[in-house]
N, C-alpha and C positions, 0 to 999 in steps of 0.2 A: 176588684179583684183582676190581673190579670191573665187572658189562658200560658199556661199551663205548653211547658215544649215538652219534647223525648226529647232526649238522645243517650247515649251508647256510652260504657265505659267497660276497662278493659284491670278486673280483676284476680290475683291469686288466688288457689283456689281458700288458703288459709285466710287472708282477707277480709272473702266473701261468708266464712265461714262463721267468724267473730260476727259478723252486721248481717247475718244471719239468728245468732244466737240474742245479739242485744233486741235485738223485733222481737223475738218470741217472748227472751223477756220481759220485755213492754211490751205485750202484743198491740205491735205499729206491724204496718210491713215494711219492707226489704226498702223501698222506696223513702218515705217518712225520714225512716235512717238515715239513708245517706244522707238527703236533703239534709235532713236538724245535719251533716255532717260537714258538714259544704258549708253552711251557714254560716258555724263556731267557726271555723277554718277561715274563712274572705272575714266577715268580724272579728278574729286576732292582728291577718295581713293587713284590713285597712289600716288598728290602730298603729302597730308597730310601723305601718310607711308611712302613717303623721305623725310619730313620735322623730325616727328619725330626720327626715325633712324638720323639724318644729328645735330634735337639736341642731345641727347645721348649721339653721338661722343661725338659734347663740353663739355655736362658737364662732363664725364671722362676723357676727355681733365684735368676737370678745366676752362674750359673756359666759366666760371660761374659770371652775370650781381648783379653787390651791388643790395641790396632789397632800397637801397636809390635813387637808381641814377633811374634802374623801377620806382621807384614812382616820381620820379622829372618826369621824360619827358610821365607821364601817362597827370599826371597835365598838362604841357603844352601842351598837346596836345588835352586836353578835355580843359582849359580854351581858345587854337584857335578855337577851334569849336563854342565855345560858344563869341567870341567874335563877330566869322561870319555874327554870326545870328543876330546882333543887327544894 
């Protein structure tokens, strides 16, 4: 495991209070909660950047969906959700 490095961040008091509340609820340290939050954020952002890049490549290659097909699929999914709630 690589050596950990220390950094400093500034947080508004409300956010820090929320971090501390989660830390207490989970019996974890403030640092642990912040590290988990940063890891989750980075995982999501890396995924998102990759998805956008793949989408742009597909668009440049002409691999686009027809508007009508997207609308039909969306309406089908929306209808399934409504049916599931009944």
